[in-house]
C-alpha positions in Angstrom: 23.6 -10.1 -26.4 20.7 -7.6 -26.2 18.3 -10.4 -25.5 20.5 -11.5 -22.6 20.5 -8.1 -21.1 16.7 -7.7 -21.5 16.2 -11.1 -19.9 18.4 -10.2 -17.0 16.5 -6.9 -16.4 13.2 -8.7 -16.5 14.4 -11.3 -14.1 15.8 -8.6 -11.8 12.6 -6.5 -11.7 10.0 -9.3 -11.8 11.7 -12.3 -10.3 14.4 -11.1 -8.1 13.6 -12.0 -4.4 15.5 -8.9 -3.3 13.2 -6.7 -5.4 10.1 -8.5 -4.0 11.5 -8.1 -0.4 11.8 -4.3 -1.0 8.1 -4.2 -1.9 7.3 -6.4 1.0 9.2 -4.1 3.4 7.4 -1.1 2.0 4.0 -2.7 2.3 4.7 -3.8 5.8 5.8 -0.3 6.7 2.5 1.1 5.3 0.4 -1.4 7.2 2.3 -0.5 10.4 1.9 3.2 9.6 -1.9 2.9 9.4 -2.1 0.9 12.6 0.1 3.4 14.5 -1.2 6.6 12.9 -3.9 7.6 15.5 -6.1 8.5 12.5 -9.7 7.6 11.9 -10.2 5.6 8.7 -13.4 5.9 6.8 -14.7 3.3 4.4 -18.2 3.1 3.0 -19.5 5.7 5.3 -18.3 4.0 8.5 -15.4 5.0 10.7 -12.7 2.6 12.0 -9.8 3.0 14.4 -6.3 2.5 13.1 -6.0 -1.1 14.1 -9.3 -2.1 12.5 -8.2 -0.2 9.3 -4.9 -2.1 9.2 -6.7 -5.4 9.7 -9.1 -4.6 6.8 -6.3 -3.6 4.4 -4.3 -6.7 5.4 -7.3 -9.0 4.7 -7.9 -7.3 1.4 -4.2 -7.5 0.5 -4.1 -11.2 1.4 -7.0 -11.8 -0.9 -5.4 -10.0 -4.0 -1.8 -10.5 -3.2 -1.1 -12.4 -6.4 -2.2 -9.4 -8.5 0.1 -6.9 -6.6 3.5 -6.3 -8.3 4.5 -2.9 -6.7 3.8 -1.0 -3.5 1.9 1.4 -5.7 -0.4 -1.5 -6.7 -0.9 -2.3 -3.0 -2.0 1.3 -2.4 -4.2 1.4 -5.4 -5.9 -2.0 -5.1 -5.9 -2.8 -1.4 -5.9 0.6 0.4 -7.6 3.3 -1.7 -11.2 2.3 -2.3 -13.9 -0.3 -1.8 -13.8 -3.1 -4.3 -17.6 -3.4 -3.9 -18.9 0.2 -3.8 -16.1 1.9 -5.6 -16.1 4.6 -2.8 -12.7 6.0 -1.9 -11.3 5.4 1.6 -10.3 8.4 3.7 -8.1 9.1 6.7 -8.8 11.9 9.2 -5.7 12.9 11.1 -5.5 15.9 13.4 -8.8 17.2 11.9 -7.7 17.0 8.3 -9.3 14.5 5.9 -7.4 13.1 3.0 -8.0 10.1 0.6 -6.2 7.1 1.9 -4.5 6.7 -1.5 -2.9 10.2 -1.3 -2.1 9.7 2.4 -0.3 6.4 1.9 1.4 7.6 -1.3 2.9 10.6 0.7 4.0 8.2 3.4 5.6 5.8 0.9 7.5 8.8 -0.7 8.7 9.8 2.8 9.7 6.3 3.6 11.7 5.8 0.4 13.5 9.1 0.9 14.5 8.2 4.5 15.6 4.7 3.4 17.1 5.6 0.0 
């Protein structure tokens, strides 16, 4: 009986399409948030407008999508730092600069609270 319950929990968390859809909705929200933010995105010393930032993160996500299990993975592996240089990405909004990982994590928390 215990094995059955454990199997169900694993299926629900790892294989349930509804769970995956939730991650997908959150990731899509974060991508839209970046594009509509009005913030300047800095990566590897260069600045990009919000649409260019979203396009870059989307391309990176598409490339590593099979290794992403959670929205936090998406932030960590696709939207926080350069895979090549290891330099952190930054967003500058209203004169304040923050690492993109912190910026997107705060937005994810806000999104979850408003959709909880």
